[in-house]
KESEFI-459847 format. One record per residue (C-alpha): x, z, y. Coordinates in steps of 0.02 Angstrom, whole numbers, plus 50000, padded with zeros to 5 digits. Layout:
BEGIN
XZY ...
//
This chain:
BEGIN
423695414752662 423085400452771 422605383752690 422305367652786 422405348752770 423765338252849 424505320652841 426375318852806 427555304352774 428935305352644 430185293152569 430475293152382 431455282352261 430715276652097 431185264551960 429805252451916 429995246351737 429345228651747 429075218851584 430585208251627 431685223551654 431105231151490 431505214751401 433245214151479 433635232051428 433005228551252 434095213051236 435615222551299 435535235351159 435165223051017 436525219850888 437065201950854 435935200350701 434455208150793 434745196650943 434705181350831 433055187050755 432355190950928 432795173650993 432035165250840 430415174550872 430415169751056 430685151551008 429085152450906 428105160851045 428695150651195 428535131551186 429635129251340 431155136551251 432295124851156 433885126851057 435175116551149 435575104251010 436125090651130 436285088151317 434985078151410 435655066551547 435085071551719 434295087751659 434985102651753 433935118251771 434525132851872 433865150351892 433145151752066 433665167552155 432355167952292 431505182552377 430895196352263 429375207252275 429815223052370 428995233752234 430005226652091 431785229852037 432685215951946 433915219151806 435425212551901 435235226252031 434855239351899 436495235651809 437425235051974 438165218451922 438725205352047 438955191151924 438135174551959 436815171951825 436715153051834 436545150451648 437005131951650 438465132751773 439775131051636 439865115251530 439285117451353 440715118151230 440475106151086 441035113050920 441045104050756 440235112950612 441505117550481 440825119450305 442015128950195 441775139150038 442675153050130 441145154750242 440045159550095 440005175149988 439455176649808 438055188349761 438695204549685 437675209949532 436685225949550 436875240449429 435235235849345 435765217649321 437445223149250 436615234649123 435225222649072 436555209449036 437415221748917 435755226548839 435395208248799 437045207448703 436725223748610 436075222648429 434425231848460 432625228748412 431355221348533 430525238348551 432155247148594 432565232848713 430905235248804 431185254048818 432975250948877 432405239249016 431175252549075 432505266049076 433745254849168 432425251749301 432285270649325 434115274049361 434535280149536 435935272949644 437205284849566 436755279449389 435755294849336 434105293849243 432715297849366 431335299649236 431155312249096 431185306848914 429455314348884 428745305649038 429485288848984 428755291048810 427015294048882 427105279048998 427725267248862 426645275248726 428115277548608 428925292748530 430245303148619 431425299348475 431335280748513 431655284048699 433175294648652 433805280448542 433685267948684 434495280248804 435975282648686 436225263748685 436235263148876 437445277848886 438695267848783 438745254148916 439945251249060 440215260149179 440585275849075 439385290149108 437915279049152 436155284649106 436555303349107 435225316049153 436415327849243 438225329049295 438745338749139 438065325349024 438865311949134 440605319649120 440425323348933 439945305148899 441545299548986 442595312148889 441845305948727 442125287548771 443945291348810 444145299248640 444685316248708 444405329748576 444895344848682 443635358948647 444225368948798 443855354048910 442095352648841 441835371348866 442455369949045 441235355749084 439755363948997 439945381549067 441145382449214 440905367449329 440285378549472 441765390349451 442925375149453 442135368749615 442355385949695 444185387049638 443865402549529 445305397949415 445695415849363 443915418449304 443965402149204 445625407049125 444915423849071 443305416549001 444185402548905 445665413648859 446955401348924 448365402649056 448135396549236 449295381949204 448105376149066 446625377449185 447585366349306 447845353349168 445985353349126 445525351949310 446665336749328 445755328249184 444045332149260 444605324649426 444935308049339 443105307149286 441775298849396 440275310049437 439335295249512 439645280249397 438345269149481 438975270349659 440185255649645 438775243149622 437785234449758 435965237949794 434585225749836 434575230150023 436445232150044 437215224250199 438535212050139 439455208950302 439385211450490 439585198950631 440765204350772 440105201250947 441845197651012 443625194450953 445155202451032 446705191751011 448485194351070 449175180251176 450965183751224 451015201451292 449175201751338 447555204451243 446125192551280 444275194451239 443405179651158 441505181751151 440705176150989 439385164251059 438915158450884 437895174250854 436445167050954 435895149150986 436135142351163 434445140551247 433775127851370 432105122551443 431155109151349 431205093451462 429505087251403 428575102951453 429565103951615 429025086351663 427255090651612 427305105851726 427845095151874 426445082751845 425025095051816 423845101451949 424535118352009 422825126551994 422445120451818 422455132251670 423805121851585 424925123051738 424695141851752 425075143851568 426655133251579 427225142151737 427035159051652 428005153051500 429355145251611 429625161751702 429725170651534 430985157951468 432085159251623 432085178251613 432565177551429 434025165751463 434555176251611 434475192251509 435495184951366 436835179051487 436845195951573 437035204451402 438535193351367 439355197051534 439065215751525 439735216551348 441275206651400 441645218451544 441425233751432 442605226951298 443885221651430 443845239151504 444075246851331 445605235951302 446375242151464 446195260251405 446575257851219 448045245951236 449165257751137 447935257750992 448035238750981 449935239850989 450295254550873 448715258550775 447705274550761 449115285350828 448895276650997 447015279851012 446605289151173 445115300251216 443785289851303 442055293451374 440595282551426 440795288551605 442595282051614 442045264451566 440485265351675 441515269951828 442805256651787 441555242151782 440315249251909 438755252351803 437785267351742 438285276951584 436635272151502 437085253751523 438735256351433 437845266251297 436605252051269 437985238951275 439025246951136 437545251551024 437705242450858 439065230750924 440675226650831 442305219050887 443675210650785 445415216450833 447175213750763 446925230950684 445305226250596 443445225850635 442795241250726 441145247050799 441315248850987 440805267150971 442425269950874 443425268651035 442435282651118 443195298551049 443365316051117 445105323351130 446065339651139 447165345051282 449045345551256 450255358151328 450965344651445 449245341451521 448865325251426 447545323251290 447555317351109 446095308451025 445185317250883 445525302250769 447385303750803 447325322350764 446405318850601 447755306450552 449115319250591 448145332550493 448005321150342 449865317050346 450305335450365 449295340350212 449995325750111 451755332750137 451345350950096 451985360549945 450545359449819 451015376449748 450975384249921 449745373950025 449545375850212 448145387050274 447065381550422 447935394250533 449655387850481 449105369950519 448485375850691 450175383850724 451085367850673 450035357750796 450465369850935 452305367450897 452015348950929 451165352751095 449355350651037 448175365251066 446935366350921 446045381550851 445915386250667 444045382750668 444325365250737 445625362050601 444345367350470 443035355950550 444185340650549 444775344750372 442975345050309 442585328650398 444055320850305 443415327750139 444965338550113 444645354950020 445275371850079 447025378150037 446325388949896 445585373449812 447135362849844 448315375349765 449115370549599 449715382649464 
//
């Protein structure tokens, strides 16, 4: 094997991730709430940035699109977008602030606040009240006691009997079943509060919950010495009980609402996209610092600092406008594909991939992925995350495709119409779909059924 040295020339392509490009990509994938927070932070860090509260006469600042360094790649080229990014080309729309009580939401009490309020009204001693507050603070989000009675007694330096007394008081509160240590105790508390004196029901809850969950009705009937029809009656009662009594209450970090990035409205026979520009303040360059920059010596430290901050501010404004334009194009392309969903609902939802939208608007798939991440849109059918419109589908016998969400809806309707005493098996459901021209395997039916939270045919069967 001969080894020697030689000089060769080769051409290669590479993507240089400049700080500006990284910032633009970051801004593109931010949600509306995250974008607002990001802009607020930039306003603190960059003195040249201003919220555009009012227009300044004679002040027009445009993004210069001069020659670029041959070793850098700007974001406009990366996104393959030909839009003009002049961020002050369009006149600013003046909107009057509307203050209405409908724009505000009331705070929903947490589970702990709800229980403490009841404890204050309960006729208990100060010591029991103190223990009760401690126990309430140790309930998990489902309403179960997350600390042992013995552990609570040691921490509070009281007897276990006193802890039990306080726990009994809490377990008498609303919602029924609160403060239980396990699911059996939770269900038994609810049975007791309803005044149900059925001994067979208590025996079922205490000894056969697992058998009930696994649909072993024959075994339960033999152990309790009752007919299958009686087991069915007891099961129906158990299903009316709530195994997670605390889940209907808010938590301290719960998100109360979301802000859609765009609104889709029907105008005549067409659907139009209205971007929600209120999610982020409109930015401009501070006129004072701009005039200061023009008057300063170009070689001074102050001038260099202001120039650097001006470039940063212009890139931020440019990136925000590019985010808005890219998001608009993505949503408009989605409307073109999912028109039937807007017209007829979930039954009209079509299979859609990132590549289809990327090819339609002339960008890369990764750009579409970033654009839809964490974004919501308000439609005549409700508020949806943009990812909702991207669903896989199954091929039909006629060569077309049906969205997975549409199939789930059809599956749910099919099961709702079945004979409860002779429920449809997964294979039977698969056969019914094939009769309607949709090719779907038994395993896929089982997968969709589980995603919908629908039990198997053995567990759905009534006696």
